[in-house]
LOGUMI-423910 format. One line per field, with one value per atom (N, C-alpha, C, O): x, y, z; residue number from 1; atom name. Coordinates in nm, 2 decimals, always signed. Layout:
BEGIN
x = X ...
y = Y ...
z = Z ...
resi = NUM ...
name = CA ...
//
This chain:
BEGIN
x = -2.89 -2.83 -2.87 -2.85 -2.93 -2.98 -2.86 -2.76 -2.88 -2.77 -2.71 -2.59 -2.82 -2.76 -2.68 -2.60 -2.69 -2.61 -2.46 -2.42 -2.38 -2.24 -2.22 -2.15 -2.32 -2.31 -2.33 -2.26 -2.43 -2.47 -2.36 -2.32 -2.30 -2.18 -2.08 -2.02 -2.05 -1.95 -1.96 -1.88 -2.08 -2.13 -2.13 -2.10 -2.16 -2.17 -2.01 -1.98 -1.93 -1.79 -1.69 -1.58 -1.76 -1.71 -1.75 -1.67 -1.87 -1.92 -1.86 -1.85 -1.83 -1.76 -1.62 -1.55 -1.57 -1.41 -1.39 -1.29 -1.51 -1.51 -1.54 -1.49 -1.62 -1.64 -1.52 -1.49 -1.44 -1.31 -1.20 -1.12 -1.20 -1.11 -1.14 -1.05 -1.26 -1.29 -1.27 -1.24 -1.27 -1.25 -1.09 -1.04 -1.01 -0.86 -0.83 -0.76 -0.89 -0.86 -0.91 -0.84 -1.00 -1.05 -0.98 -1.00 -0.89 -0.81 -0.73 -0.72 -0.69 -0.60 -0.69 -0.64 -0.81 -0.90 -0.91 -0.96 -0.86 -0.86 -0.73 -0.63 -0.73 -0.62 -0.54 -0.59 -0.40 -0.28 -0.33 -0.29 -0.41 -0.45 -0.53 -0.51 -0.63 -0.74 -0.69 -0.73 -0.61 -0.55 -0.47 -0.48 -0.40 -0.32 -0.41 -0.37 -0.53 -0.62 -0.70 -0.71 -0.75 -0.82 -0.75 -0.80 -0.63 -0.57 -0.53 -0.55 -0.49 -0.47 -0.61 -0.61 -0.72 -0.84 -0.89 -0.93 -0.87 -0.94 -0.83 -0.87 -0.71 -0.62 -0.66 -0.67 -0.68 -0.70 -0.85 -0.87 -0.92 -1.06 -1.06 -1.11 -0.97 -0.94 -0.88 -0.91 -0.78 -0.70 -0.80 -0.80 -0.89 -1.00 -1.08 -1.08 -1.14 -1.24 -1.16 -1.20 -1.04 -0.95 -0.93 -0.95 -0.90 -0.90 -1.02 -1.01 -1.13 -1.26 -1.30 -1.37 -1.27 -1.29 -1.19 -1.23 -1.06 -0.98 -1.02 -0.99 -1.08 -1.13 -1.24 -1.28 -1.32 -1.45 -1.40 -1.47 -1.28 -1.23 -1.19 -1.19 -1.16 -1.11 -1.27 -1.27
y = -5.12 -5.21 -5.14 -5.02 -5.23 -5.18 -5.16 -5.21 -5.08 -5.02 -5.16 -5.17 -5.26 -5.38 -5.47 -5.55 -5.47 -5.57 -5.58 -5.69 -5.47 -5.50 -5.59 -5.68 -5.53 -5.59 -5.74 -5.82 -5.78 -5.93 -5.99 -6.09 -5.94 -6.01 -6.03 -6.14 -5.94 -5.95 -6.08 -6.17 -6.06 -6.17 -6.31 -6.40 -6.32 -6.45 -6.51 -6.63 -6.39 -6.44 -6.46 -6.50 -6.42 -6.47 -6.60 -6.68 -6.64 -6.75 -6.85 -6.97 -6.83 -6.94 -6.96 -7.06 -6.83 -6.84 -6.94 -7.00 -6.94 -7.03 -7.17 -7.27 -7.18 -7.32 -7.39 -7.51 -7.29 -7.34 -7.37 -7.46 -7.30 -7.30 -7.44 -7.51 -7.48 -7.59 -7.70 -7.82 -7.69 -7.80 -7.81 -7.92 -7.72 -7.75 -7.84 -7.94 -7.79 -7.84 -8.01 -8.10 -8.03 -8.17 -8.27 -8.39 -8.18 -8.26 -8.38 -8.49 -8.35 -8.46 -8.61 -8.71 -8.60 -8.71 -8.78 -8.89 -8.72 -8.78 -8.86 -8.84 -8.94 -9.02 -8.92 -8.82 -8.97 -8.87 -8.85 -8.75 -8.93 -8.88 -8.77 -8.66 -8.79 -8.69 -8.56 -8.45 -8.56 -8.44 -8.35 -8.22 -8.44 -8.37 -8.31 -8.22 -8.36 -8.32 -8.19 -8.08 -8.22 -8.10 -7.99 -7.88 -8.01 -7.90 -7.78 -7.66 -7.79 -7.69 -7.62 -7.50 -7.69 -7.62 -7.53 -7.41 -7.60 -7.51 -7.39 -7.28 -7.41 -7.28 -7.18 -7.07 -7.23 -7.12 -7.07 -6.95 -7.13 -7.07 -6.95 -6.84 -7.02 -6.93 -6.80 -6.70 -6.80 -6.68 -6.59 -6.47 -6.65 -6.55 -6.50 -6.38 -6.57 -6.51 -6.41 -6.30 -6.44 -6.32 -6.20 -6.08 -6.22 -6.12 -6.02 -5.90 -6.10 -6.03 -5.97 -5.86 -6.00 -5.94 -5.81 -5.71 -5.83 -5.70 -5.61 -5.49 -5.64 -5.55 -5.47 -5.37 -5.52 -5.46 -5.35 -5.25 -5.37 -5.26 -5.14 -5.03 -5.14 -5.00 -4.91 -4.80
z = +1.30 +1.41 +1.53 +1.55 +1.61 +1.75 +1.83 +1.80 +1.94 +2.04 +2.10 +2.13 +2.12 +2.20 +2.12 +2.18 +1.98 +1.90 +1.94 +1.96 +1.95 +1.99 +2.12 +2.14 +2.21 +2.35 +2.33 +2.40 +2.25 +2.24 +2.18 +2.23 +2.06 +1.98 +2.08 +2.09 +2.17 +2.27 +2.36 +2.39 +2.39 +2.48 +2.44 +2.52 +2.30 +2.23 +2.20 +2.20 +2.16 +2.15 +2.29 +2.28 +2.40 +2.53 +2.56 +2.62 +2.53 +2.55 +2.46 +2.51 +2.35 +2.24 +2.29 +2.28 +2.34 +2.38 +2.50 +2.52 +2.59 +2.71 +2.66 +2.71 +2.58 +2.53 +2.46 +2.47 +2.39 +2.32 +2.43 +2.42 +2.52 +2.62 +2.71 +2.76 +2.72 +2.79 +2.69 +2.73 +2.58 +2.47 +2.50 +2.52 +2.50 +2.50 +2.62 +2.62 +2.74 +2.86 +2.84 +2.89 +2.78 +2.76 +2.66 +2.66 +2.59 +2.50 +2.56 +2.50 +2.68 +2.73 +2.75 +2.79 +2.73 +2.74 +2.62 +2.62 +2.52 +2.38 +2.35 +2.43 +2.24 +2.23 +2.13 +2.07 +2.12 +2.06 +1.90 +1.85 +1.83 +1.69 +1.70 +1.64 +1.77 +1.79 +1.84 +1.79 +1.93 +1.98 +1.87 +1.85 +1.79 +1.68 +1.57 +1.50 +1.55 +1.47 +1.53 +1.47 +1.66 +1.70 +1.75 +1.75 +1.80 +1.88 +1.77 +1.81 +1.66 +1.57 +1.52 +1.51 +1.50 +1.49 +1.60 +1.59 +1.70 +1.83 +1.85 +1.88 +1.83 +1.85 +1.77 +1.81 +1.62 +1.49 +1.57 +1.58 +1.60 +1.64 +1.76 +1.76 +1.85 +1.98 +1.94 +1.99 +1.84 +1.77 +1.71 +1.74 +1.64 +1.56 +1.68 +1.69 +1.77 +1.88 +1.92 +1.90 +2.00 +2.07 +1.98 +2.03 +1.83 +1.78 +1.74 +1.73 +1.71 +1.71 +1.86 +1.86 +1.96 +2.08 +2.11 +2.17 +2.06 +2.06 +1.96 +1.98 +1.86 +1.77 +1.80 +1.73 +1.92 +1.96 +2.06 +2.08 +2.11 +2.20 +2.14 +2.20 +2.02 +1.96 +1.95 +1.90
resi = 1 1 1 1 2 2 2 2 3 3 3 3 4 4 4 4 5 5 5 5 6 6 6 6 7 7 7 7 8 8 8 8 9 9 9 9 10 10 10 10 11 11 11 11 12 12 12 12 13 13 13 13 14 14 14 14 15 15 15 15 16 16 16 16 17 17 17 17 18 18 18 18 19 19 19 19 20 20 20 20 21 21 21 21 22 22 22 22 23 23 23 23 24 24 24 24 25 25 25 25 26 26 26 26 27 27 27 27 28 28 28 28 29 29 29 29 30 30 30 30 31 31 31 31 32 32 32 32 33 33 33 33 34 34 34 34 35 35 35 35 36 36 36 36 37 37 37 37 38 38 38 38 39 39 39 39 40 40 40 40 41 41 41 41 42 42 42 42 43 43 43 43 44 44 44 44 45 45 45 45 46 46 46 46 47 47 47 47 48 48 48 48 49 49 49 49 50 50 50 50 51 51 51 51 52 52 52 52 53 53 53 53 54 54 54 54 55 55 55 55 56 56 56 56 57 57 57 57 58 58 58 58
name = N CA C O N CA C O N CA C O N CA C O N CA C O N CA C O N CA C O N CA C O N CA C O N CA C O N CA C O N CA C O N CA C O N CA C O N CA C O N CA C O N CA C O N CA C O N CA C O N CA C O N CA C O N CA C O N CA C O N CA C O N CA C O N CA C O N CA C O N CA C O N CA C O N CA C O N CA C O N CA C O N CA C O N CA C O N CA C O N CA C O N CA C O N CA C O N CA C O N CA C O N CA C O N CA C O N CA C O N CA C O N CA C O N CA C O N CA C O N CA C O N CA C O N CA C O N CA C O N CA C O N CA C O N CA C O N CA C O N CA C O N CA C O N CA C O
//
């Protein structure tokens, strides 16, 4: 493992987190059925990313 890998992983997770947060903001542009289908998936992924980022601080 190179010394930059944790930093690169952290950066990638932050980018994905931003994309997911944007997706949550854009849900209001979707119809109710799509919102109901997408919101739980996005929220679950957000939780996983936040958990991964929190684990990197240890």
